[in-house]
Each structure stands twice: as structure tokens, then as C-alpha cells.
NUVEX-605191 format. One record per residue (C-alpha): x negated, z, y negated; residue in three letters; residue number from 1. Coordinates in steps of 0.2 Angstrom, whole numbers. Example, Ala and Ser with C-alpha at 12.3 -4.5 7.8 and 13.67 -1.06 7.14 Angstrom:
2
(atom (-62 39 22) 'ALA' 1)
(atom (-68 36 5) 'SER' 2)
REM end
This chain:
274
(atom (-439 781 76) 'UNK' 1)
(atom (-456 771 85) 'UNK' 2)
(atom (-460 784 101) 'UNK' 3)
(atom (-475 792 98) 'UNK' 4)
(atom (-490 787 113) 'UNK' 5)
(atom (-490 796 129) 'UNK' 6)
(atom (-496 815 129) 'UNK' 7)
(atom (-511 822 144) 'UNK' 8)
(atom (-504 834 155) 'UNK' 9)
(atom (-513 850 159) 'UNK' 10)
(atom (-509 855 179) 'UNK' 11)
(atom (-499 869 179) 'UNK' 12)
(atom (-500 885 194) 'UNK' 13)
(atom (-480 891 197) 'UNK' 14)
(atom (-476 903 206) 'UNK' 15)
(atom (-458 900 214) 'UNK' 16)
(atom (-447 909 229) 'UNK' 17)
(atom (-435 897 241) 'UNK' 18)
(atom (-419 902 239) 'UNK' 19)
(atom (-416 906 256) 'UNK' 20)
(atom (-401 921 254) 'UNK' 21)
(atom (-395 914 237) 'UNK' 22)
(atom (-376 919 237) 'UNK' 23)
(atom (-365 926 221) 'UNK' 24)
(atom (-357 939 226) 'UNK' 25)
(atom (-357 950 209) 'UNK' 26)
(atom (-357 945 190) 'UNK' 27)
(atom (-370 950 179) 'UNK' 28)
(atom (-369 934 167) 'UNK' 29)
(atom (-355 925 161) 'UNK' 30)
(atom (-363 908 170) 'UNK' 31)
(atom (-357 918 188) 'UNK' 32)
(atom (-344 919 198) 'UNK' 33)
(atom (-339 927 215) 'UNK' 34)
(atom (-325 916 216) 'UNK' 35)
(atom (-336 902 219) 'UNK' 36)
(atom (-345 898 234) 'UNK' 37)
(atom (-363 895 235) 'UNK' 38)
(atom (-366 877 247) 'UNK' 39)
(atom (-383 885 253) 'UNK' 40)
(atom (-391 869 259) 'UNK' 41)
(atom (-387 860 246) 'UNK' 42)
(atom (-396 874 235) 'UNK' 43)
(atom (-409 875 247) 'UNK' 44)
(atom (-412 853 244) 'UNK' 45)
(atom (-410 857 228) 'UNK' 46)
(atom (-423 870 224) 'UNK' 47)
(atom (-437 858 236) 'UNK' 48)
(atom (-435 844 226) 'UNK' 49)
(atom (-440 852 210) 'UNK' 50)
(atom (-456 860 220) 'UNK' 51)
(atom (-460 843 228) 'UNK' 52)
(atom (-461 838 212) 'UNK' 53)
(atom (-470 848 202) 'UNK' 54)
(atom (-483 845 218) 'UNK' 55)
(atom (-482 825 216) 'UNK' 56)
(atom (-485 828 196) 'UNK' 57)
(atom (-502 836 202) 'UNK' 58)
(atom (-499 855 199) 'UNK' 59)
(atom (-501 868 211) 'UNK' 60)
(atom (-484 878 219) 'UNK' 61)
(atom (-486 897 227) 'UNK' 62)
(atom (-469 902 236) 'UNK' 63)
(atom (-465 919 236) 'UNK' 64)
(atom (-455 925 250) 'UNK' 65)
(atom (-439 929 249) 'UNK' 66)
(atom (-430 944 256) 'UNK' 67)
(atom (-413 946 261) 'UNK' 68)
(atom (-405 960 250) 'UNK' 69)
(atom (-411 950 236) 'UNK' 70)
(atom (-400 936 231) 'UNK' 71)
(atom (-408 930 215) 'UNK' 72)
(atom (-426 931 218) 'UNK' 73)
(atom (-426 911 220) 'UNK' 74)
(atom (-425 915 199) 'UNK' 75)
(atom (-445 919 200) 'UNK' 76)
(atom (-448 918 182) 'UNK' 77)
(atom (-439 934 179) 'UNK' 78)
(atom (-454 943 190) 'UNK' 79)
(atom (-469 946 180) 'UNK' 80)
(atom (-474 937 163) 'UNK' 81)
(atom (-495 931 165) 'UNK' 82)
(atom (-505 927 153) 'UNK' 83)
(atom (-524 923 154) 'UNK' 84)
(atom (-522 932 170) 'UNK' 85)
(atom (-516 951 165) 'UNK' 86)
(atom (-498 954 173) 'UNK' 87)
(atom (-485 961 164) 'UNK' 88)
(atom (-470 965 178) 'UNK' 89)
(atom (-454 967 174) 'UNK' 90)
(atom (-442 979 175) 'UNK' 91)
(atom (-423 972 178) 'UNK' 92)
(atom (-411 977 166) 'UNK' 93)
(atom (-395 979 182) 'UNK' 94)
(atom (-398 987 196) 'UNK' 95)
(atom (-394 972 208) 'UNK' 96)
(atom (-410 966 204) 'UNK' 97)
(atom (-422 981 202) 'UNK' 98)
(atom (-431 977 218) 'UNK' 99)
(atom (-437 962 212) 'UNK' 100)
(atom (-452 969 201) 'UNK' 101)
(atom (-461 979 215) 'UNK' 102)
(atom (-459 962 227) 'UNK' 103)
(atom (-468 952 212) 'UNK' 104)
(atom (-480 967 210) 'UNK' 105)
(atom (-487 969 227) 'UNK' 106)
(atom (-487 947 226) 'UNK' 107)
(atom (-498 950 211) 'UNK' 108)
(atom (-511 962 218) 'UNK' 109)
(atom (-511 953 237) 'UNK' 110)
(atom (-518 938 227) 'UNK' 111)
(atom (-533 945 218) 'UNK' 112)
(atom (-524 952 201) 'UNK' 113)
(atom (-535 965 195) 'UNK' 114)
(atom (-522 967 181) 'UNK' 115)
(atom (-507 972 186) 'UNK' 116)
(atom (-497 984 173) 'UNK' 117)
(atom (-481 991 177) 'UNK' 118)
(atom (-469 992 162) 'UNK' 119)
(atom (-459 1005 155) 'UNK' 120)
(atom (-448 996 145) 'UNK' 121)
(atom (-435 983 150) 'UNK' 122)
(atom (-441 966 151) 'UNK' 123)
(atom (-434 950 160) 'UNK' 124)
(atom (-454 941 160) 'UNK' 125)
(atom (-450 923 157) 'UNK' 126)
(atom (-435 925 156) 'UNK' 127)
(atom (-438 934 139) 'UNK' 128)
(atom (-457 929 135) 'UNK' 129)
(atom (-462 911 130) 'UNK' 130)
(atom (-480 910 127) 'UNK' 131)
(atom (-489 897 113) 'UNK' 132)
(atom (-505 899 109) 'UNK' 133)
(atom (-501 908 93) 'UNK' 134)
(atom (-487 917 100) 'UNK' 135)
(atom (-478 926 111) 'UNK' 136)
(atom (-461 923 108) 'UNK' 137)
(atom (-448 937 116) 'UNK' 138)
(atom (-430 938 117) 'UNK' 139)
(atom (-419 953 113) 'UNK' 140)
(atom (-399 958 112) 'UNK' 141)
(atom (-394 955 133) 'UNK' 142)
(atom (-405 960 144) 'UNK' 143)
(atom (-424 966 139) 'UNK' 144)
(atom (-424 980 128) 'UNK' 145)
(atom (-435 978 109) 'UNK' 146)
(atom (-446 992 115) 'UNK' 147)
(atom (-453 979 130) 'UNK' 148)
(atom (-461 969 115) 'UNK' 149)
(atom (-476 980 105) 'UNK' 150)
(atom (-478 985 125) 'UNK' 151)
(atom (-481 967 128) 'UNK' 152)
(atom (-489 965 111) 'UNK' 153)
(atom (-504 980 117) 'UNK' 154)
(atom (-506 974 132) 'UNK' 155)
(atom (-508 955 128) 'UNK' 156)
(atom (-517 957 112) 'UNK' 157)
(atom (-506 945 105) 'UNK' 158)
(atom (-495 944 91) 'UNK' 159)
(atom (-475 946 98) 'UNK' 160)
(atom (-460 937 90) 'UNK' 161)
(atom (-447 944 92) 'UNK' 162)
(atom (-430 935 92) 'UNK' 163)
(atom (-412 941 94) 'UNK' 164)
(atom (-399 932 104) 'UNK' 165)
(atom (-383 934 99) 'UNK' 166)
(atom (-372 925 111) 'UNK' 167)
(atom (-370 928 131) 'UNK' 168)
(atom (-369 913 139) 'UNK' 169)
(atom (-388 912 133) 'UNK' 170)
(atom (-394 930 139) 'UNK' 171)
(atom (-412 925 144) 'UNK' 172)
(atom (-422 918 128) 'UNK' 173)
(atom (-427 902 142) 'UNK' 174)
(atom (-410 898 142) 'UNK' 175)
(atom (-411 895 124) 'UNK' 176)
(atom (-428 891 119) 'UNK' 177)
(atom (-446 881 128) 'UNK' 178)
(atom (-459 879 124) 'UNK' 179)
(atom (-468 858 124) 'UNK' 180)
(atom (-484 860 121) 'UNK' 181)
(atom (-491 877 119) 'UNK' 182)
(atom (-508 871 112) 'UNK' 183)
(atom (-498 864 99) 'UNK' 184)
(atom (-487 878 97) 'UNK' 185)
(atom (-471 864 99) 'UNK' 186)
(atom (-453 869 107) 'UNK' 187)
(atom (-437 865 107) 'UNK' 188)
(atom (-425 876 105) 'UNK' 189)
(atom (-404 877 102) 'UNK' 190)
(atom (-402 886 85) 'UNK' 191)
(atom (-382 893 91) 'UNK' 192)
(atom (-392 905 102) 'UNK' 193)
(atom (-399 912 89) 'UNK' 194)
(atom (-394 927 75) 'UNK' 195)
(atom (-396 918 57) 'UNK' 196)
(atom (-412 930 53) 'UNK' 197)
(atom (-422 922 70) 'UNK' 198)
(atom (-417 907 68) 'UNK' 199)
(atom (-424 906 50) 'UNK' 200)
(atom (-439 914 60) 'UNK' 201)
(atom (-440 898 70) 'UNK' 202)
(atom (-437 885 57) 'UNK' 203)
(atom (-453 896 46) 'UNK' 204)
(atom (-464 895 62) 'UNK' 205)
(atom (-460 880 70) 'UNK' 206)
(atom (-451 867 57) 'UNK' 207)
(atom (-456 852 67) 'UNK' 208)
(atom (-445 860 82) 'UNK' 209)
(atom (-434 846 91) 'UNK' 210)
(atom (-417 855 92) 'UNK' 211)
(atom (-403 856 102) 'UNK' 212)
(atom (-386 852 102) 'UNK' 213)
(atom (-371 865 111) 'UNK' 214)
(atom (-367 850 124) 'UNK' 215)
(atom (-386 850 128) 'UNK' 216)
(atom (-389 869 128) 'UNK' 217)
(atom (-372 870 135) 'UNK' 218)
(atom (-379 862 152) 'UNK' 219)
(atom (-393 874 152) 'UNK' 220)
(atom (-405 858 144) 'UNK' 221)
(atom (-418 872 135) 'UNK' 222)
(atom (-420 879 154) 'UNK' 223)
(atom (-435 869 156) 'UNK' 224)
(atom (-454 868 161) 'UNK' 225)
(atom (-468 857 152) 'UNK' 226)
(atom (-484 853 158) 'UNK' 227)
(atom (-489 845 140) 'UNK' 228)
(atom (-480 827 144) 'UNK' 229)
(atom (-467 831 159) 'UNK' 230)
(atom (-454 836 155) 'UNK' 231)
(atom (-441 844 169) 'UNK' 232)
(atom (-426 848 162) 'UNK' 233)
(atom (-406 847 171) 'UNK' 234)
(atom (-402 828 170) 'UNK' 235)
(atom (-383 834 162) 'UNK' 236)
(atom (-393 837 146) 'UNK' 237)
(atom (-393 818 142) 'UNK' 238)
(atom (-394 819 123) 'UNK' 239)
(atom (-412 829 124) 'UNK' 240)
(atom (-419 816 133) 'UNK' 241)
(atom (-421 802 120) 'UNK' 242)
(atom (-428 812 108) 'UNK' 243)
(atom (-439 822 119) 'UNK' 244)
(atom (-448 802 124) 'UNK' 245)
(atom (-450 798 103) 'UNK' 246)
(atom (-460 813 104) 'UNK' 247)
(atom (-472 805 118) 'UNK' 248)
(atom (-466 818 131) 'UNK' 249)
(atom (-456 809 149) 'UNK' 250)
(atom (-442 819 152) 'UNK' 251)
(atom (-437 820 169) 'UNK' 252)
(atom (-420 826 175) 'UNK' 253)
(atom (-418 836 189) 'UNK' 254)
(atom (-403 841 196) 'UNK' 255)
(atom (-402 859 201) 'UNK' 256)
(atom (-381 861 201) 'UNK' 257)
(atom (-380 875 214) 'UNK' 258)
(atom (-393 886 204) 'UNK' 259)
(atom (-383 887 191) 'UNK' 260)
(atom (-371 897 199) 'UNK' 261)
(atom (-381 910 195) 'UNK' 262)
(atom (-384 908 177) 'UNK' 263)
(atom (-400 898 178) 'UNK' 264)
(atom (-412 883 181) 'UNK' 265)
(atom (-426 872 181) 'UNK' 266)
(atom (-436 885 171) 'UNK' 267)
(atom (-425 899 180) 'UNK' 268)
(atom (-435 896 196) 'UNK' 269)
(atom (-452 893 189) 'UNK' 270)
(atom (-466 904 183) 'UNK' 271)
(atom (-480 900 177) 'UNK' 272)
(atom (-495 908 184) 'UNK' 273)
(atom (-508 907 167) 'UNK' 274)
REM end
């Protein structure tokens, strides 16, 4: 297959939180093992490399102040979903992370966001919400409540497509699906993470999607961020690099191995401020 012409990137604004207090002392997903120590200086270096790469690509990165009592705040994508300047906050499934929601909401209010909604139902931000121009894709099954889907649809005024996650390793939608080009409704995803009905929906809505295999999914290769041209993804997901180039994207491998110990990689660390 001949490689497509390079695509155009668009400047983005991201919110990230340094892993200054990151550690794994409990387990709320299959990736977390408190018996495996975290190299905190290495985690900070890996995170800073990701932040600096965004800035080198022309994107703006805002930083959220970490709190010592909230070691998972580095996974900033989980704190809210922002569309058209409207902010739907998070309500976490596990008590260990519950206090993060208020920290995120306060950041948005103090930075000029006028419409910030505290949700009634459990949702974990962009962990389970993925935005394209046509749809708000919404995961459920392990964290976010199905009741959060109509709540998000009513708040954003966008049609929500509910997708059932069935593999506990892919406990959030952003571990199994990535939006490559929002304007073109273009995604990549791992079918094995979804129920048969949800796979059929994805095939119908996105017939030209890039389909990842089990090996690249297990490297959290779908936990990636695209600006429409550059796709930052875990460097171990080697099987995705060629197919992305064939579609005109420029894959950029990142090493976030220490943060993978908490169950997250590039996307988990990156909230988009739309």
C-alpha cells in the first residue's frame, strides 16, 4: 500500500499533571501491582519528555498542581471532558481517586471556564469519553455508569454512542480506542476489548478504522494522542507505526513505562481543552 500524503496538524491545548507524588500503593485495575516499586525520578523524566514533545510540536500545555494525597493525578485525562468550552466534570468509581474531581473542577473555574457541571452519575472524563465531530463515543462496563451517557448527551448536545468494554485490562475506553482525526471521524481501536454488539457498531460507524491487534493493544498502544497528523503512542506498540504512516500520520513513540505501572500511558496523562 502506498503511503498517503502527510496530514495537517492543528494546534491543541492540553492539561497535564506532573507525577510528583506518583506511586502504586493500591490496585484498582489489572495493571497496578503495589509489589512493583515505581522509579519516581524516571517517571518524572518520562512525563516531562511527553510534555516537552507536545510543546515542540506547537501545542500548549497547561499544568495542574499535584497533591501528595492523590498519587493518580498524573492521569489528568480522567478529571473532566471539555467540548466547545463546556466542562463536564468527573465522578470517580473508586474512593481512592474521588477527591481528584473537585481539584479539576476548581482548576477549570479558576481559569475562566464558565460552564462547569458536576455530574450526577459516575464518569471518568476522557478515560471513557472520546470526541469526534459526529459522535461522543462513551465507554461503560468497568468504571463509567451507563447513566452518564444520556447525561453527557444532554449537556453537550452531541449524540452519544455507548460502547461496552468486556476485558478488564481495557477498563477505560481510552485504553482500547483512539481518535486519530476528529474532523474526519477517524479512529483506531482494538476489537477484543468490546462486546460483540459494540464491535458491530464500531464496524458500521467506522468501516475504515485502523484495527489494532492483541499485541499492540497489550502495549497500551491505543492509549495515544493525535493532533491530526502526529500520533504520540507507546513505543512498544510497534505494529501500529507502519499502518499509521500508510494513512499519512506521523507516529511518535514515547516511553512511559513507569506510568504504565498505574495502568496509563500517553492519553491517560493528557486531557484536551477543546
